[in-house]
C-alpha positions in Angstrom: 46.6 83.4 178.2 47.0 79.5 178.4 50.2 77.7 178.6 50.3 76.9 174.7 49.9 80.7 174.0 52.7 81.2 176.8 55.0 78.7 174.9 54.4 80.4 171.8 55.0 84.0 172.9 58.5 82.5 174.6 59.4 81.2 171.5 58.9 84.2 169.4 60.5 86.3 172.0 63.5 84.1 171.8 63.5 84.2 168.1 63.4 87.8 168.1 66.4 88.1 170.6 68.3 85.6 168.6 67.7 87.3 165.2 68.8 90.7 166.8 72.0 89.1 168.4 72.9 87.5 164.9 72.2 90.4 162.6 73.7 93.1 165.1 76.9 91.1 165.3 78.0 91.7 161.6 78.0 94.7 159.3 78.0 92.6 156.2 75.0 93.3 154.4 74.6 89.6 152.7 74.9 88.0 156.1 72.0 90.3 157.6 69.9 89.7 154.6 70.3 85.7 154.6 70.0 85.5 158.3 66.7 87.8 158.1 65.3 85.5 155.2 66.3 82.2 156.7 64.7 83.3 160.1 61.7 84.1 158.4 61.6 81.0 156.4 61.9 78.9 159.5 59.4 80.8 161.4 56.6 80.5 159.0 57.3 77.2 157.4 57.8 78.2 154.0 60.8 77.5 151.4 60.3 80.7 149.1 61.0 84.3 149.7 63.0 87.3 148.7 64.6 90.6 150.3 64.5 93.8 147.8 66.2 96.9 148.8 65.8 100.4 147.6 68.9 101.1 145.8 69.8 103.8 143.3 66.1 105.0 143.1 64.2 101.7 142.7 63.4 98.6 144.3 66.3 95.8 143.6 66.2 92.1 145.0 69.3 91.4 147.1 68.7 87.8 148.6 66.5 85.1 147.8 65.5 81.3 148.5 63.3 79.0 146.1 62.9 81.6 143.6 65.0 81.2 140.0 67.1 83.9 138.4 64.8 83.9 135.4 61.7 84.7 137.5 63.5 88.0 138.8 64.2 88.9 135.3 60.8 90.3 135.1 60.9 92.0 138.3 58.8 95.1 137.9 60.4 99.0 138.4 59.1 99.9 141.7 60.3 103.6 142.8 57.9 104.5 145.5 55.7 103.0 148.2 52.6 103.6 146.2 53.9 101.1 143.5 54.1 98.3 146.1 50.3 98.6 145.9 50.0 98.7 142.1 47.9 95.8 140.5 51.2 95.1 138.2 53.2 94.4 141.4 50.8 92.0 142.8 50.3 90.1 139.7 54.1 89.7 139.7 54.0 88.4 143.2 51.4 86.1 142.4 53.2 84.6 139.5 55.8 83.7 141.7 53.6 82.3 144.4 54.4 84.9 147.0 51.3 85.5 149.5 52.9 88.0 152.2 55.3 91.0 152.1 56.0 93.5 154.7 57.8 96.8 154.4 61.5 97.4 156.0 61.4 100.6 157.5 63.7 102.5 159.7 62.7 105.8 161.4 64.3 107.7 158.5 63.0 106.0 155.4 61.5 102.7 153.7 64.6 100.4 153.0 63.0 97.7 151.0 60.6 94.9 151.3 60.7 91.1 152.6 58.2 88.8 150.6 57.3 85.3 151.4 55.7 82.4 149.8 53.2 79.7 150.6 53.4 77.9 153.9 54.3 74.2 153.7 51.0 73.2 155.3 49.1 75.5 152.9 47.8 77.6 155.8 47.1 81.6 155.0 49.2 84.3 156.8 47.2 85.0 159.9 47.2 88.2 161.5 49.3 87.4 164.0 51.9 86.0 161.4 51.9 89.3 159.5 52.1 91.4 163.2 55.1 89.1 164.0 56.7 89.5 160.4 56.5 93.3 160.8 58.3 92.9 164.2 61.2 91.1 162.8 61.4 93.5 159.9 61.7 96.6 162.4 64.2 94.7 164.3 66.1 94.0 161.2 65.8 97.8 159.7 68.4 99.2 162.0 71.0 96.6 161.1 70.2 96.8 157.3 70.6 100.8 157.6 73.7 100.5 159.5 75.2 98.2 156.9 74.2 100.5 153.9 75.5 103.5 155.5 78.9 101.4 156.0 78.9 100.5 152.4 78.3 104.0 151.4 80.9 105.0 154.1 83.4 102.5 152.3 82.5 103.5 148.8 83.1 107.3 149.8 86.6 106.4 151.2 87.5 104.7 148.0 86.7 107.8 145.9 88.7 109.9 148.6 91.5 107.5 148.3 91.4 107.6 144.6 91.2 111.4 144.7 94.0 111.5 147.2 96.2 109.3 145.0 95.4 111.2 142.0 96.3 114.6 143.7 99.6 113.0 144.6 100.2 111.9 141.0 99.4 115.5 139.9 101.8 117.0 142.4 104.6 114.7 141.0 103.6 115.2 137.6 103.7 118.9 137.9 107.2 118.7 139.2 108.0 116.2 136.2 106.4 118.2 133.5 108.8 121.4 134.4 111.9 119.1 134.0 111.1 118.9 130.1 112.4 121.3 127.4 110.6 119.5 124.8 106.9 119.6 124.2 107.0 116.0 122.8 108.7 114.7 126.0 106.0 116.6 128.0 103.3 115.0 125.8 104.8 111.1 126.3 104.8 111.6 130.3 101.2 113.0 129.7 100.4 109.8 127.9 101.9 107.5 130.1 100.3 109.1 133.0 96.8 108.4 131.7 97.6 104.9 130.1 98.7 103.9 133.6 95.5 105.3 135.3 92.9 104.0 132.6 94.7 101.1 130.4 94.0 103.0 127.2 95.7 101.5 124.1 94.7 104.2 121.3 95.4 108.0 122.2 96.6 111.1 120.7 97.8 114.7 122.3 97.2 117.4 119.9 98.6 120.9 120.5 97.4 124.3 118.6 100.3 126.4 117.5 98.7 129.4 116.1 96.2 128.3 113.3 98.1 125.0 112.9 97.5 121.9 114.5 100.5 119.6 115.8 100.3 115.9 117.0 102.7 115.3 119.8 102.0 111.9 120.5 99.5 109.6 118.5 98.6 105.8 118.3 95.9 106.7 115.5 97.1 107.3 111.8 98.5 110.6 112.0 97.9 112.1 108.6 94.3 111.0 108.6 93.8 112.0 112.3 95.1 115.3 111.3 92.8 115.7 108.3 89.7 114.6 110.5 90.7 117.3 113.2 90.8 120.0 110.4 87.4 119.4 109.5 86.0 119.5 112.9 86.6 123.0 114.3 88.4 121.4 117.3 89.4 125.0 118.5 85.9 125.5 119.4 85.9 122.7 121.9 86.0 124.2 125.3 84.5 121.1 127.4 85.0 117.5 127.4 83.1 115.5 124.8 81.6 111.9 125.6 81.4 109.0 123.2 77.7 109.7 122.4 78.7 113.3 121.5 81.5 112.0 119.1 78.9 109.7 117.6 76.5 112.4 116.9 78.5 115.5 116.2 82.2 114.2 115.4 81.7 111.4 112.9 85.0 111.9 111.2 86.5 111.3 114.7 84.3 108.6 115.7 85.8 106.1 113.1 89.0 106.1 114.7 87.6 104.7 117.7 87.8 107.9 120.0 85.5 107.7 123.0 86.6 111.0 124.9 87.8 114.4 124.0 89.2 116.4 126.7 90.4 120.0 126.0 93.7 121.3 127.5 93.0 124.7 128.3 95.1 128.0 129.5 93.4 130.9 130.9 89.8 129.6 129.5 91.5 129.3 125.9 91.8 125.9 124.4 95.3 125.2 123.5 95.2 121.7 122.5 93.4 118.3 122.8 93.6 114.8 124.4 91.8 112.4 122.4 91.2 108.8 124.1 90.0 105.3 122.7 88.2 102.6 124.9 89.6 101.3 128.2 91.1 97.8 128.5 88.0 97.4 131.0 85.5 98.8 128.3 83.9 100.9 131.0 82.8 104.1 130.7 84.9 107.5 131.5 83.5 108.8 135.1 83.2 112.3 136.0 86.1 111.7 138.1 88.2 110.2 135.5 87.5 113.3 133.3 88.5 115.7 135.8 91.6 113.8 136.3 92.5 113.9 132.7 91.6 117.8 132.5 93.9 118.4 135.3 96.8 116.5 133.9 96.0 118.2 130.3 96.1 121.6 132.2 99.5 120.9 133.8 100.9 119.6 130.6 99.7 122.6 128.4 101.2 125.1 130.9 104.5 123.2 130.7 104.2 123.2 126.8 103.2 126.8 127.0 106.1 128.0 129.3 108.7 126.2 126.8 107.0 127.9 123.7 107.4 131.4 125.3 111.0 130.6 126.9 112.0 129.4 123.2 110.6 132.9 122.0 112.4 134.9 124.7 115.7 133.1 123.5 114.8 133.9 119.8 113.9 137.6 120.8 117.2 137.8 122.6 119.1 136.4 119.8 117.6 138.6 117.2 118.3 141.6 119.6 121.7 140.7 119.7 121.9 140.3 116.0 120.3 143.6 115.4 122.8 145.2 117.7 125.8 143.4 116.0 124.2 144.7 112.8 124.0 148.2 114.3 127.5 148.3 115.1 128.8 147.1 111.7 126.5 149.5 110.0 127.7 152.6 112.1 131.3 151.4 111.7 131.0 151.4 107.9 129.8 154.8 107.5 132.1 157.6 107.3 132.5 159.2 110.8 133.4 162.5 108.9 132.3 163.9 105.8 135.7 165.2 103.9 134.8 169.0 102.2 136.0 170.4 98.9 136.4 173.8 97.5 133.8 173.5 95.1 131.5 171.5 96.7 129.4 171.0 100.0 128.5 167.6 100.8 126.2 166.7 103.8 124.8 162.9 104.3 123.2 161.5 107.4 121.2 158.2 108.0 118.3 157.8 110.4 118.5 154.3 111.6 115.2 152.2 112.2 114.9 149.4 114.9 114.9 147.0 112.4 118.7 147.1 110.8 118.4 147.8 107.2 121.2 147.7 104.7 121.5 151.3 103.8 125.0 152.6 103.0 126.7 155.7 101.8 130.2 156.9 101.5 132.5 159.9 100.3 135.9 158.6 99.6 138.8 161.1 98.6 140.7 159.5 95.5 143.5 162.3 95.3 143.9 166.1 95.4 141.1 166.6 92.9 138.9 163.5 92.7 136.4 162.1 95.1 134.0 159.3 95.0 130.4 159.5 96.4 128.2 156.4 96.5 125.0 155.5 98.2 123.3 151.8 98.3 120.5 149.9 100.0 121.1 146.2 100.5 118.1 144.2 100.7 116.8 142.1 103.8 117.4 143.3 107.6 119.9 142.3 110.1 123.4 140.7 110.1 122.9 139.5 106.7 122.3 142.7 105.5 125.2 144.3 107.3 127.6 142.0 106.0 126.7 142.4 102.5 126.9 146.3 102.9 130.4 145.4 104.3 131.4 143.5 101.4 130.2 146.0 99.0 132.3 148.8 100.9 135.4 146.5 101.0 135.0 146.3 97.1 134.2 149.7 96.4 137.1 151.4 98.4 139.4 148.7 96.6 138.1 149.0 92.9 137.3 152.8 93.1 141.4 153.5 93.3 142.4 151.2 90.7 142.0 153.8 88.0 139.2 151.7 86.1 136.4 153.3 84.0 133.4 153.6 86.2 131.2 151.5 84.1 133.7 148.6 83.8 134.2 148.9 87.5 130.6 148.7 88.3 130.3 145.4 86.2 133.4 144.1 88.3 131.7 145.1 91.5 128.4 143.3 90.3 130.0 140.4 89.2 132.0 140.2 92.8 128.6 140.7 94.9 126.9 138.0 92.8 129.6 135.4 93.8 129.1 136.5 97.5 125.5 136.6 97.6 122.5 134.1 98.4 119.7 133.8 96.2 117.1 136.4 96.4 119.8 139.1 98.2 120.4 142.1 96.0 121.8 145.7 96.4 120.5 148.8 94.6 123.8 151.2 94.2 124.6 154.4 92.7 128.0 156.1 92.6 129.9 158.7 90.9 133.5 160.4 90.7 133.4 164.1 90.9 136.4 166.4 89.6 136.8 169.2 92.0 138.2 171.6 89.7 136.3 171.3 86.6 133.0 170.3 88.5 132.6 167.3 86.0 130.7 164.2 87.3 130.7 160.6 85.8 128.2 158.5 87.4 126.4 154.8 87.0 123.3 153.8 88.6 122.6 150.2 89.1 118.8 150.1 89.9 119.2 152.6 92.9 116.6 155.2 93.5 117.1 158.1 91.0 119.1 160.9 92.4 117.5 164.3 91.7 119.9 166.9 90.0 118.2 170.5 90.5 119.2 173.4 88.0 117.3 176.5 87.7 113.9 175.0 89.2 114.3 171.9 86.9 115.0 168.4 87.9 117.0 165.9 85.8 116.8 162.1 87.0 120.4 160.5 87.0 118.9 157.1 85.9 122.1 155.9 83.3 123.4 152.6 84.5 122.2 149.0 84.5 120.9 146.1 86.5 120.9 146.1 90.5 124.1 144.4 91.8 123.7 140.6 93.0 121.2 139.2 91.0 123.3 138.0 88.1 126.7 138.2 86.6 127.3 141.2 84.2 126.0 140.1 80.8 125.4 143.6 79.6 127.8 146.6 80.2 126.6 149.2 82.6 126.3 152.7 81.1 127.8 155.8 82.4 126.8 159.4 81.9 129.2 162.5 82.1 127.6 165.7 83.3 129.0 169.0 83.6 128.0 170.6 87.0 127.2 174.2 87.5 127.2 176.5 90.5 124.1 176.4 92.7 123.4 172.7 91.4 122.0 170.6 94.0 121.9 166.8 93.9 119.9 164.9 96.4 120.6 161.1 96.7 118.3 159.1 98.9 117.3 155.4 99.8 113.8 153.9 99.6 113.2 154.7 103.2 112.6 158.6 102.2 110.3 158.2 99.5 108.3 155.3 100.9 107.9 156.5 104.5 104.5 155.9 105.5 101.9 157.7 107.7 99.1 156.6 110.0 96.5 156.3 106.9 99.0 153.7 105.2 100.2 156.6 102.6 103.5 156.8 101.2 105.4 160.3 101.2 106.3 159.6 97.4 109.1 160.8 94.9 106.5 163.5 93.8 106.3 165.1 97.1 110.3 164.5 97.9 110.9 166.4 94.3 108.4 169.1 95.2 109.9 169.8 98.6 113.5 169.6 97.1 112.6 172.2 94.4 111.6 174.5 97.1 114.8 174.4 99.0 117.1 174.9 96.4 118.3 178.3 97.5 119.4 177.0 100.9 122.8 175.6 102.0 123.1 171.7 101.7 123.0 171.3 105.6 119.6 173.2 105.7 118.1 171.4 103.0 119.0 167.8 104.3 117.7 168.9 107.6 114.5 170.2 106.1 113.9 167.1 104.0 114.4 164.7 107.2 112.0 167.0 109.2 109.1 166.8 106.6 109.6 163.1 106.4 109.5 162.4 110.1 106.7 164.7 110.3 104.7 162.9 107.7 105.2 159.8 109.4 104.7 160.7 112.9 102.9 158.0 114.8 104.3 155.2 112.9 107.1 152.7 113.5 109.9 153.4 111.3 110.4 150.3 109.2 113.3 151.2 107.2 116.6 153.2 107.5 116.3 156.7 106.1 119.4 157.8 104.2 120.0 161.2 102.6 123.1 162.9 100.9 122.9 166.3 99.6 125.6 167.9 97.4 125.4 171.5 96.6 127.8 173.1 94.1 129.5 176.3 95.2 
């Protein structure tokens, strides 16, 4: 090797050492690429060149000298090493006056290429030049790979930091959600958390309440949005829906500018939706964004559902308390002991249902020879029915001892009930005044189930009277009927809980079945008749829930 060659070798070695020192002193990718490119341009006396790296699956220019942005606009898509030898790529290099390139390879993979233009002296690239270029790229490959790995690590750390931040937010939100007792406040907190993260100006939070949709928060026109949601089978949405899917399958929602729909789910069932418009940055929602929104929505819907269940529990508790009060009122209004008479055997009983009805019966002694019997059924359930029954008892006990004619007294009772009854409430009522010695009875039926008078195998229905109580003031006088009772006559008074008792097939006990059963029992004492009827009704309705009180009064003439 002559002196000239030795000098050239020493200069090349010095250049390699200096390049290695410079590019390995930094992990900044732009700094490394620019120094690599400048070193090559200086070494080979050219003013044109670029470096492209494999990023996201294709070759992308990252550093350039002497090449315009317009020339890079036609940069071909290169996805593998084979395509570097394609005619298309060679033609592109020729079009921008690039005469030599070399791959930048680490021991693991091909990182990219470096490409150089024509030399200033117009000399071609010799084999020695290409070999030296390859040596330079080998030295630079490690620095480039380290920088890329650092960039990826930083990106991963940013993602992790973002996830940690969002986890902290979710933790704090879970505590905040539990403090609110109203679904609208939960929805507002949900909205604020999403707005803060994604800078969304238009949004809506919708909950499903049974078959109904309820908008908790919205920056869209609410009535129009509600109609659009009803047309979209939104309850079938079980996963997030992106902008493209909305444009294709939910055109009614797309016109509002909605770009993301995220379901709020509880145990796999969609209980509501989060609808979001365009972000202020106009960037797309990423998978991580959607995951965060889904998590916030899940926390919110759990809180909303817990509030709903808590309210239901309170309402159920209040209802149970009301029913207990109504039971106490009803029991206290019924006679604790039935008075007995020399010519009549009277038996009466009520079997209470779980839902308190308004059944009422009474036997009132008027004097030594006369007594009053009454049976009634107040419409409705619960405390309101029990209070109406209390009013009826008070009116009855006051009026029946005034000596008024029973038809006039019934009209007065109706007027008093009407004045104290809300619209839609009424009472069916039957009462009679019986003379013990003469066995005569005077009765009025105000729309009640017709009591049965059984005599010698035949049934007479006691149906004389007038309208039910509480519907309107007495316009047409009530009609009374006087009957002469005879020994062994049996009277059966009942409420619709007897005749309308239902079996598992949905069939009613019916008046006909009651009449047939009653005819078969007339020879028995009053208590046996009552017990048998109640037993048969219970047997018929076995396996079903008793939905109404069952009240029965049996009177047998001695």
